[in-house]
C-alpha positions as YAML, in Angstrom:
chain: A
units: angstrom
residues:
- id: 1
  name: MET
  ca: [-0.01, 0.00, -0.02]
- id: 2
  name: THR
  ca: [1.21, 3.61, -0.76]
- id: 3
  name: PHE
  ca: [0.22, 7.09, 0.05]
- id: 4
  name: LYS
  ca: [0.86, 10.57, -1.03]
- id: 5
  name: ALA
  ca: [2.99, 12.83, 1.19]
- id: 6
  name: LEU
  ca: [4.86, 16.00, 0.88]
- id: 7
  name: LEU
  ca: [8.34, 14.80, 1.66]
- id: 8
  name: ILE
  ca: [11.14, 17.16, 2.83]
- id: 9
  name: GLU
  ca: [14.67, 15.93, 1.66]
- id: 10
  name: LYS
  ca: [17.92, 17.45, 2.61]
- id: 11
  name: LYS
  ca: [20.23, 18.03, -0.42]
- id: 12
  name: GLY
  ca: [23.19, 19.66, 1.28]
- id: 13
  name: PRO
  ca: [24.06, 21.56, 4.25]
- id: 14
  name: THR
  ca: [22.08, 24.63, 3.08]
- id: 15
  name: GLU
  ca: [19.37, 23.07, 0.96]
- id: 16
  name: VAL
  ca: [16.20, 21.29, 1.38]
- id: 17
  name: THR
  ca: [13.45, 20.27, -0.98]
- id: 18
  name: ALA
  ca: [9.96, 19.46, -0.64]
- id: 19
  name: SER
  ca: [7.70, 17.43, -3.15]
- id: 20
  name: VAL
  ca: [4.75, 15.33, -3.24]
- id: 21
  name: GLN
  ca: [5.73, 11.61, -3.48]
- id: 22
  name: GLU
  ca: [4.19, 8.21, -3.35]
- id: 23
  name: LEU
  ca: [5.46, 6.34, -0.19]
- id: 24
  name: ALA
  ca: [5.13, 2.82, 1.02]
- id: 25
  name: GLU
  ca: [3.08, 2.51, 4.25]
- id: 26
  name: ASP
  ca: [5.90, 0.66, 5.96]
- id: 27
  name: ARG
  ca: [7.78, 3.88, 5.83]
- id: 28
  name: LEU
  ca: [5.44, 5.34, 8.59]
- id: 29
  name: PRO
  ca: [7.10, 5.74, 11.87]
- id: 30
  name: ALA
  ca: [6.15, 3.79, 15.16]
- id: 31
  name: GLY
  ca: [2.83, 4.48, 16.65]
- id: 32
  name: ASN
  ca: [-0.18, 2.40, 17.86]
- id: 33
  name: VAL
  ca: [-2.95, 4.29, 15.76]
- id: 34
  name: THR
  ca: [-3.03, 4.63, 11.88]
- id: 35
  name: VAL
  ca: [-5.07, 7.65, 10.76]
- id: 36
  name: ALA
  ca: [-6.46, 8.22, 7.27]
- id: 37
  name: VAL
  ca: [-5.70, 11.85, 7.14]
- id: 38
  name: GLU
  ca: [-8.47, 14.01, 5.55]
- id: 39
  name: TYR
  ca: [-7.37, 17.57, 6.13]
- id: 40
  name: THR
  ca: [-4.43, 19.39, 7.61]
- id: 41
  name: THR
  ca: [-3.45, 23.07, 7.76]
- id: 42
  name: VAL
  ca: [-0.38, 25.32, 7.40]
- id: 43
  name: ASN
  ca: [1.21, 27.10, 10.57]
- id: 44
  name: TYR
  ca: [4.16, 29.16, 11.13]
- id: 45
  name: LYS
  ca: [6.12, 26.08, 12.62]
- id: 46
  name: ASP
  ca: [5.50, 24.31, 9.24]
- id: 47
  name: GLY
  ca: [6.95, 27.25, 7.43]
- id: 48
  name: LEU
  ca: [9.99, 26.84, 9.67]
- id: 49
  name: CYS
  ca: [10.39, 23.02, 8.94]
- id: 50
  name: LEU
  ca: [10.56, 23.88, 5.18]
- id: 51
  name: GLN
  ca: [13.51, 25.89, 5.63]
- id: 52
  name: ALA
  ca: [17.04, 24.61, 5.42]
- id: 53
  name: GLY
  ca: [18.75, 24.33, 8.73]
- id: 54
  name: SER
  ca: [15.43, 24.47, 10.61]
- id: 55
  name: PRO
  ca: [15.85, 23.75, 14.40]
- id: 56
  name: LEU
  ca: [12.44, 21.96, 14.51]
- id: 57
  name: VAL
  ca: [13.63, 19.02, 12.16]
- id: 58
  name: ARG
  ca: [16.05, 16.51, 13.51]
- id: 59
  name: SER
  ca: [16.28, 14.06, 10.81]
- id: 60
  name: TYR
  ca: [15.55, 13.75, 6.95]
- id: 61
  name: PRO
  ca: [13.58, 12.68, 5.03]
- id: 62
  name: HIS
  ca: [10.87, 14.36, 6.86]
- id: 63
  name: ILE
  ca: [6.98, 14.80, 6.54]
- id: 64
  name: ALA
  ca: [6.00, 18.14, 8.39]
- id: 65
  name: GLY
  ca: [2.37, 19.30, 9.35]
- id: 66
  name: ILE
  ca: [1.96, 19.83, 12.90]
- id: 67
  name: ASP
  ca: [-1.71, 18.97, 13.05]
- id: 68
  name: PHE
  ca: [-4.34, 16.90, 11.23]
- id: 69
  name: ALA
  ca: [-7.83, 15.43, 11.39]
- id: 70
  name: GLY
  ca: [-8.99, 12.21, 9.86]
- id: 71
  name: THR
  ca: [-10.40, 8.70, 10.43]
- id: 72
  name: VAL
  ca: [-8.84, 5.96, 12.40]
- id: 73
  name: GLU
  ca: [-7.74, 3.14, 10.02]
- id: 74
  name: ASN
  ca: [-6.15, 0.84, 12.44]
- id: 75
  name: SER
  ca: [-5.69, 1.04, 16.25]
- id: 76
  name: GLU
  ca: [-4.01, -1.12, 18.94]
- id: 77
  name: ASP
  ca: [-5.51, 1.08, 21.69]
- id: 78
  name: PRO
  ca: [-8.91, 0.38, 23.04]
- id: 79
  name: ARG
  ca: [-9.80, 4.09, 23.21]
- id: 80
  name: TYR
  ca: [-9.99, 4.35, 19.46]
- id: 81
  name: GLN
  ca: [-11.72, 1.91, 16.92]
- id: 82
  name: THR
  ca: [-11.77, 1.77, 13.15]
- id: 83
  name: GLY
  ca: [-13.88, 4.57, 11.80]
- id: 84
  name: ASP
  ca: [-13.56, 7.02, 14.63]
- id: 85
  name: LYS
  ca: [-12.96, 10.57, 13.62]
- id: 86
  name: VAL
  ca: [-10.07, 12.06, 15.52]
- id: 87
  name: ILE
  ca: [-7.91, 15.39, 15.70]
- id: 88
  name: LEU
  ca: [-4.14, 15.83, 16.43]
- id: 89
  name: THR
  ca: [-2.33, 19.03, 17.38]
- id: 90
  name: GLY
  ca: [0.80, 19.33, 19.07]
- id: 91
  name: TRP
  ca: [3.16, 16.70, 20.55]
- id: 92
  name: LYS
  ca: [6.00, 17.69, 18.33]
- id: 93
  name: VAL
  ca: [4.30, 15.82, 15.38]
- id: 94
  name: GLY
  ca: [5.50, 17.46, 12.20]
- id: 95
  name: GLU
  ca: [8.71, 18.33, 14.07]
- id: 96
  name: LEU
  ca: [10.35, 15.14, 15.72]
- id: 97
  name: HIS
  ca: [7.61, 12.78, 14.35]
- id: 98
  name: TRP
  ca: [6.10, 12.57, 10.78]
- id: 99
  name: GLY
  ca: [3.32, 14.74, 10.58]
- id: 100
  name: GLY
  ca: [-0.07, 15.75, 8.65]
- id: 101
  name: PHE
  ca: [1.19, 16.82, 4.97]
- id: 102
  name: SER
  ca: [0.39, 13.20, 4.23]
- id: 103
  name: GLN
  ca: [-2.64, 10.95, 3.46]
- id: 104
  name: LYS
  ca: [-1.61, 8.43, 6.29]
- id: 105
  name: ALA
  ca: [0.02, 9.18, 9.72]
- id: 106
  name: ARG
  ca: [1.00, 6.74, 12.41]
- id: 107
  name: VAL
  ca: [0.88, 8.18, 15.93]
- id: 108
  name: ASN
  ca: [0.62, 7.47, 19.76]
- id: 109
  name: ALA
  ca: [-3.02, 7.23, 20.98]
- id: 110
  name: ASP
  ca: [-2.36, 9.66, 23.66]
- id: 111
  name: TRP
  ca: [-1.72, 12.36, 21.18]
- id: 112
  name: LEU
  ca: [-5.34, 12.08, 19.66]
- id: 113
  name: VAL
  ca: [-8.50, 13.87, 20.58]
- id: 114
  name: PRO
  ca: [-11.96, 12.42, 19.57]
- id: 115
  name: LEU
  ca: [-13.57, 14.98, 16.99]
- id: 116
  name: PRO
  ca: [-16.37, 16.93, 18.75]
- id: 117
  name: LYS
  ca: [-19.78, 15.79, 17.44]
- id: 118
  name: ASN
  ca: [-20.81, 19.14, 15.85]
- id: 119
  name: LEU
  ca: [-17.49, 19.72, 13.92]
- id: 120
  name: THR
  ca: [-16.32, 18.15, 10.76]
- id: 121
  name: THR
  ca: [-12.82, 17.19, 9.99]
- id: 122
  name: LYS
  ca: [-12.45, 20.21, 7.68]
- id: 123
  name: GLN
  ca: [-13.97, 22.54, 10.15]
- id: 124
  name: ALA
  ca: [-11.38, 21.03, 12.84]
- id: 125
  name: MET
  ca: [-8.51, 22.05, 10.62]
- id: 126
  name: ALA
  ca: [-9.95, 25.40, 9.85]
- id: 127
  name: ILE
  ca: [-9.48, 25.76, 13.61]
- id: 128
  name: GLY
  ca: [-6.23, 23.52, 13.99]
- id: 129
  name: THR
  ca: [-3.26, 24.41, 16.23]
- id: 130
  name: ALA
  ca: [-4.11, 28.24, 15.77]
- id: 131
  name: GLY
  ca: [-7.51, 27.86, 17.25]
- id: 132
  name: PHE
  ca: [-6.51, 25.42, 19.76]
- id: 133
  name: ALA
  ca: [-4.04, 27.95, 21.10]
- id: 134
  name: ALA
  ca: [-6.50, 30.67, 20.81]
- id: 135
  name: ILE
  ca: [-9.00, 28.84, 22.94]
- id: 136
  name: LEU
  ca: [-6.25, 28.18, 25.40]
- id: 137
  name: ALA
  ca: [-5.62, 31.75, 25.57]
- id: 138
  name: VAL
  ca: [-9.11, 32.70, 26.35]
- id: 139
  name: LEU
  ca: [-9.57, 29.96, 28.95]
- id: 140
  name: THR
  ca: [-6.38, 31.16, 30.81]
- id: 141
  name: LEU
  ca: [-7.63, 34.76, 30.80]
- id: 142
  name: GLU
  ca: [-11.02, 33.57, 32.00]
- id: 143
  name: ASP
  ca: [-9.30, 31.52, 34.83]
- id: 144
  name: HIS
  ca: [-7.55, 34.58, 35.70]
- id: 145
  name: GLY
  ca: [-10.86, 36.71, 36.14]
- id: 146
  name: LEU
  ca: [-11.45, 38.26, 32.72]
- id: 147
  name: LYS
  ca: [-15.15, 39.12, 32.19]
- id: 148
  name: PRO
  ca: [-16.81, 41.10, 29.34]
- id: 149
  name: GLU
  ca: [-18.01, 43.89, 31.58]
- id: 150
  name: GLN
  ca: [-14.31, 44.82, 32.43]
- id: 151
  name: GLY
  ca: [-13.53, 46.55, 29.24]
- id: 152
  name: GLU
  ca: [-11.77, 46.03, 25.92]
- id: 153
  name: VAL
  ca: [-9.71, 43.10, 25.23]
- id: 154
  name: LEU
  ca: [-6.70, 43.48, 22.78]
- id: 155
  name: VAL
  ca: [-5.90, 40.91, 20.14]
- id: 156
  name: THR
  ca: [-2.52, 41.62, 18.50]
- id: 157
  name: GLY
  ca: [-1.62, 39.76, 15.10]
- id: 158
  name: ALA
  ca: [-5.40, 39.71, 14.73]
- id: 159
  name: SER
  ca: [-5.60, 38.96, 10.96]
- id: 160
  name: GLY
  ca: [-3.36, 35.77, 11.37]
- id: 161
  name: GLY
  ca: [-4.68, 32.29, 12.43]
- id: 162
  name: VAL
  ca: [-4.57, 32.68, 16.16]
- id: 163
  name: GLY
  ca: [-5.65, 36.32, 16.12]
- id: 164
  name: SER
  ca: [-8.75, 35.47, 13.78]
- id: 165
  name: ILE
  ca: [-10.06, 32.67, 15.93]
- id: 166
  name: ALA
  ca: [-9.40, 34.58, 19.17]
- id: 167
  name: THR
  ca: [-11.41, 37.56, 17.94]
- id: 168
  name: ALA
  ca: [-14.19, 35.39, 16.74]
- id: 169
  name: ILE
  ca: [-14.47, 33.61, 19.98]
- id: 170
  name: LEU
  ca: [-14.15, 36.64, 22.17]
- id: 171
  name: GLY
  ca: [-16.76, 38.48, 19.92]
- id: 172
  name: LYS
  ca: [-19.22, 35.74, 20.44]
- id: 173
  name: LEU
  ca: [-18.61, 35.58, 24.26]
- id: 174
  name: GLY
  ca: [-19.64, 39.39, 24.43]
- id: 175
  name: TYR
  ca: [-16.31, 41.07, 24.65]
- id: 176
  name: GLN
  ca: [-15.43, 44.36, 23.03]
- id: 177
  name: VAL
  ca: [-12.38, 43.31, 20.83]
- id: 178
  name: ALA
  ca: [-9.77, 45.84, 19.68]
- id: 179
  name: ALA
  ca: [-7.92, 44.04, 16.82]
- id: 180
  name: VAL
  ca: [-4.36, 45.13, 15.94]
- id: 181
  name: THR
  ca: [-3.26, 44.61, 12.37]
- id: 182
  name: GLY
  ca: [-0.55, 45.87, 10.08]
- id: 183
  name: ARG
  ca: [-2.72, 45.34, 7.08]
- id: 184
  name: PRO
  ca: [-5.54, 47.89, 6.64]
- id: 185
  name: GLU
  ca: [-7.17, 46.01, 3.87]
- id: 186
  name: THR
  ca: [-8.15, 43.24, 6.57]
- id: 187
  name: SER
  ca: [-10.15, 45.68, 8.64]
- id: 188
  name: ASP
  ca: [-13.59, 44.71, 7.16]
- id: 189
  name: TYR
  ca: [-12.44, 40.99, 7.48]
- id: 190
  name: LEU
  ca: [-11.80, 41.66, 11.33]
- id: 191
  name: LEU
  ca: [-14.96, 43.63, 11.85]
- id: 192
  name: SER
  ca: [-16.93, 40.61, 10.36]
- id: 193
  name: LEU
  ca: [-15.41, 38.16, 12.98]
- id: 194
  name: GLY
  ca: [-16.46, 40.42, 15.85]
- id: 195
  name: ALA
  ca: [-13.95, 43.01, 16.59]
- id: 196
  name: THR
  ca: [-15.42, 46.22, 17.72]
- id: 197
  name: ARG
  ca: [-12.68, 48.60, 16.49]
- id: 198
  name: ILE
  ca: [-9.35, 48.21, 14.42]
- id: 199
  name: ILE
  ca: [-5.94, 49.47, 15.77]
- id: 200
  name: ALA
  ca: [-3.03, 50.01, 13.15]
- id: 201
  name: ARG
  ca: [-0.11, 48.06, 14.13]
- id: 202
  name: ASN
  ca: [2.22, 51.24, 14.06]
- id: 203
  name: GLU
  ca: [0.13, 52.78, 16.88]
- id: 204
  name: ILE
  ca: [1.13, 50.24, 19.47]
- id: 205
  name: GLY
  ca: [4.16, 48.40, 17.86]
- id: 206
  name: SER
  ca: [6.89, 50.04, 19.53]
- id: 207
  name: VAL
  ca: [8.20, 50.40, 22.94]
- id: 208
  name: SER
  ca: [7.08, 53.65, 24.71]
- id: 209
  name: ARG
  ca: [9.40, 55.79, 26.69]
- id: 210
  name: LYS
  ca: [7.18, 55.67, 29.40]
- id: 211
  name: PRO
  ca: [7.05, 52.09, 31.39]
- id: 212
  name: LEU
  ca: [3.50, 52.89, 32.47]
- id: 213
  name: GLU
  ca: [0.94, 54.44, 30.21]
- id: 214
  name: SER
  ca: [-2.96, 55.01, 30.80]
- id: 215
  name: GLU
  ca: [-4.69, 51.96, 31.81]
- id: 216
  name: VAL
  ca: [-6.67, 50.78, 28.55]
- id: 217
  name: TRP
  ca: [-6.96, 46.91, 28.19]
- id: 218
  name: ALA
  ca: [-8.84, 44.50, 30.43]
- id: 219
  name: GLY
  ca: [-6.95, 41.67, 28.75]
- id: 220
  name: CYS
  ca: [-4.93, 40.66, 25.76]
- id: 221
  name: VAL
  ca: [-4.38, 37.93, 23.52]
- id: 222
  name: ASP
  ca: [-0.99, 38.34, 22.00]
- id: 223
  name: ALA
  ca: [0.37, 36.55, 19.10]
- id: 224
  name: VAL
  ca: [3.26, 38.94, 18.36]
- id: 225
  name: GLY
  ca: [5.56, 39.37, 21.35]
- id: 226
  name: GLY
  ca: [8.65, 41.47, 21.17]
- id: 227
  name: GLU
  ca: [8.25, 45.41, 21.36]
- id: 228
  name: MET
  ca: [4.40, 45.14, 20.80]
- id: 229
  name: LEU
  ca: [4.02, 42.89, 23.82]
- id: 230
  name: ALA
  ca: [6.37, 45.20, 26.09]
- id: 231
  name: ARG
  ca: [4.16, 48.20, 25.00]
- id: 232
  name: VAL
  ca: [0.92, 46.31, 25.93]
- id: 233
  name: LEU
  ca: [2.23, 45.38, 29.37]
- id: 234
  name: GLY
  ca: [2.25, 49.09, 30.25]
- id: 235
  name: GLN
  ca: [-1.21, 49.74, 29.09]
- id: 236
  name: LEU
  ca: [-3.04, 46.90, 30.94]
- id: 237
  name: LYS
  ca: [-5.55, 47.85, 33.68]
- id: 238
  name: TYR
  ca: [-4.79, 47.02, 37.47]
- id: 239
  name: GLY
  ca: [-4.64, 43.24, 37.68]
- id: 240
  name: ALA
  ca: [-5.21, 42.50, 34.15]
- id: 241
  name: SER
  ca: [-3.50, 39.73, 32.18]
- id: 242
  name: VAL
  ca: [-2.09, 38.99, 28.75]
- id: 243
  name: ALA
  ca: [-2.03, 35.58, 27.36]
- id: 244
  name: ALA
  ca: [1.20, 35.17, 25.08]
- id: 245
  name: VAL
  ca: [0.72, 32.84, 22.23]
- id: 246
  name: GLY
  ca: [3.26, 33.77, 19.56]
- id: 247
  name: LEU
  ca: [6.55, 35.58, 18.88]
- id: 248
  name: ALA
  ca: [6.14, 36.82, 15.25]
- id: 249
  name: GLY
  ca: [7.68, 40.05, 16.56]
- id: 250
  name: GLY
  ca: [10.75, 38.48, 18.13]
- id: 251
  name: VAL
  ca: [11.97, 36.54, 21.05]
- id: 252
  name: ALA
  ca: [13.34, 39.58, 23.14]
- id: 253
  name: LEU
  ca: [10.93, 41.35, 25.61]
- id: 254
  name: PRO
  ca: [12.26, 44.77, 26.17]
- id: 255
  name: ALA
  ca: [9.74, 45.40, 29.08]
- id: 256
  name: SER
  ca: [9.96, 47.12, 32.33]
- id: 257
  name: MET
  ca: [9.07, 45.47, 35.80]
- id: 258
  name: LEU
  ca: [6.94, 48.40, 36.68]
- id: 259
  name: PRO
  ca: [3.61, 47.02, 35.19]
- id: 260
  name: PHE
  ca: [4.08, 43.95, 37.30]
- id: 261
  name: LEU
  ca: [5.07, 45.66, 40.51]
- id: 262
  name: LEU
  ca: [2.73, 48.67, 40.45]
- id: 263
  name: ARG
  ca: [-0.42, 47.22, 38.64]
- id: 264
  name: GLY
  ca: [-0.11, 43.65, 39.40]
- id: 265
  name: VAL
  ca: [-0.51, 42.50, 35.87]
- id: 266
  name: ASN
  ca: [0.13, 39.00, 34.70]
- id: 267
  name: LEU
  ca: [2.01, 37.65, 31.81]
- id: 268
  name: LEU
  ca: [0.68, 34.07, 31.07]
- id: 269
  name: GLY
  ca: [2.51, 31.79, 28.68]
- id: 270
  name: ILE
  ca: [0.47, 29.52, 26.51]
- id: 271
  name: ASP
  ca: [1.90, 26.31, 25.29]
- id: 272
  name: SER
  ca: [-0.36, 24.22, 22.95]
- id: 273
  name: VAL
  ca: [2.29, 21.65, 22.25]
- id: 274
  name: LEU
  ca: [2.53, 19.50, 25.39]
- id: 275
  name: TYR
  ca: [-0.72, 20.70, 26.98]
- id: 276
  name: PRO
  ca: [-2.11, 17.94, 29.14]
- id: 277
  name: ALA
  ca: [-3.99, 15.30, 27.22]
- id: 278
  name: GLU
  ca: [-6.79, 15.13, 29.78]
- id: 279
  name: LYS
  ca: [-7.53, 18.82, 29.46]
- id: 280
  name: ARG
  ca: [-7.53, 18.79, 25.56]
- id: 281
  name: VAL
  ca: [-10.95, 17.39, 25.31]
- id: 282
  name: ARG
  ca: [-12.50, 20.07, 27.49]
- id: 283
  name: ALA
  ca: [-10.63, 22.80, 25.30]
- id: 284
  name: TRP
  ca: [-11.87, 21.35, 22.00]
- id: 285
  name: GLN
  ca: [-15.53, 21.16, 23.44]
- id: 286
  name: ARG
  ca: [-15.18, 24.95, 24.31]
- id: 287
  name: ILE
  ca: [-14.07, 25.63, 20.82]
- id: 288
  name: SER
  ca: [-17.06, 23.74, 19.30]
- id: 289
  name: GLU
  ca: [-19.35, 25.74, 21.66]
- id: 290
  name: ASP
  ca: [-17.77, 29.19, 21.57]
- id: 291
  name: LEU
  ca: [-16.34, 29.62, 18.01]
- id: 292
  name: PRO
  ca: [-19.13, 30.91, 15.64]
- id: 293
  name: LEU
  ca: [-18.69, 28.29, 13.10]
- id: 294
  name: GLU
  ca: [-20.37, 30.15, 10.39]
- id: 295
  name: LYS
  ca: [-17.66, 32.48, 10.48]
- id: 296
  name: LEU
  ca: [-15.12, 29.73, 9.67]
- id: 297
  name: ASP
  ca: [-15.75, 30.20, 6.03]
- id: 298
  name: ALA
  ca: [-14.66, 33.83, 6.14]
- id: 299
  name: MET
  ca: [-11.24, 32.59, 7.52]
- id: 300
  name: MET
  ca: [-10.71, 29.73, 5.40]
- id: 301
  name: GLN
  ca: [-8.82, 29.18, 2.06]
- id: 302
  name: MET
  ca: [-8.43, 25.82, 0.54]
- id: 303
  name: ALA
  ca: [-5.23, 24.21, -0.73]
- id: 304
  name: THR
  ca: [-3.68, 21.04, -1.84]
- id: 305
  name: LEU
  ca: [-0.39, 19.35, -0.76]
- id: 306
  name: ALA
  ca: [1.30, 20.87, -3.91]
- id: 307
  name: ASP
  ca: [0.41, 24.15, -2.69]
- id: 308
  name: VAL
  ca: [2.01, 23.73, 0.90]
- id: 309
  name: PRO
  ca: [5.67, 24.94, -0.07]
- id: 310
  name: LEU
  ca: [4.50, 28.24, -1.36]
- id: 311
  name: LEU
  ca: [2.08, 28.75, 1.49]
- id: 312
  name: CYS
  ca: [4.88, 27.97, 4.15]
- id: 313
  name: HIS
  ca: [7.09, 30.54, 2.38]
- id: 314
  name: GLN
  ca: [4.26, 33.17, 2.52]
- id: 315
  name: ILE
  ca: [3.24, 32.57, 6.24]
- id: 316
  name: ILE
  ca: [6.73, 33.11, 7.20]
- id: 317
  name: GLN
  ca: [6.63, 36.42, 5.41]
- id: 318
  name: GLY
  ca: [3.19, 37.26, 7.29]
- id: 319
  name: GLN
  ca: [1.44, 37.05, 4.02]
- id: 320
  name: VAL
  ca: [-1.32, 34.45, 5.06]
- id: 321
  name: GLN
  ca: [-4.50, 35.89, 6.21]
- id: 322
  name: GLY
  ca: [-7.00, 33.53, 8.35]
- id: 323
  name: ARG
  ca: [-6.81, 29.69, 8.07]
- id: 324
  name: VAL
  ca: [-5.38, 27.55, 5.31]
- id: 325
  name: VAL
  ca: [-7.01, 24.11, 5.08]
- id: 326
  name: VAL
  ca: [-5.19, 21.56, 2.97]
- id: 327
  name: ASP
  ca: [-7.17, 18.78, 1.51]
- id: 328
  name: VAL
  ca: [-4.60, 16.00, 1.20]
- id: 329
  name: ASN
  ca: [-6.58, 13.82, -1.07]
- id: 330
  name: THR
  ca: [-6.80, 16.29, -3.92]
...
């Protein structure tokens, strides 16, 4: 038996190639559940995996794709039966373990989550790792006391995958959402998702000379990091929290300690990769309840495996809006 996959091969110390190839099923890595993949998506990490010298890929040839959804084809674990619909995000699949840019995947049962009954596998990948991280950010802010009546919630990198879904979820939950974007042409898109106002990136994208500014935000989902996150910390209301999900703006945080010491703000890191398995079902259930599914279509663009290399390049350049859903069988 063979299957199609986007195989990354190393051609030299500074070159990798990615091409759709037919592979024998016995090349799949070890695991106790084999899934017939139906849909996957394209994430920032996937873009990194297709670059030469990627720190995420340890050995070649490799199949990237950090998430997928599909149907169980064979299972040695009693929790899953042939025909079950499942989702996988995280667990370093697509990095250390062959991932979802493939018609077949063999993984550990502990890494899988049953597909919520009101979602399709296509919708699940319109959500994907980005949506999973977004709901974790919202849940974490809620756990630290955030409520709609406290004021505006800021979402940075709002037109990207995490930001789009966070905006839609917060909007449905009744929050006033201020969406930050560097692309003015996405304003109507963000307003349609539930944003109540749009903030240009250059208004908030650099560190202020003042370590503390006026208290503006009741909370923040930050997908950017860097100088923007440092600026946001100084604008949070007393006791407010920011859930840090991404680092598109860099890994350095040129921030002052004063917001933490004088306003008691909280900087909350969100890890979607190794998030405990027993809590993942709750998170996916909240996504299925709190994300307005009718708005997924506005976020979604469809693609094939052959489209993935270009999309990976575009996502690194910040040129992908919303969510890419890859149909691996077309």
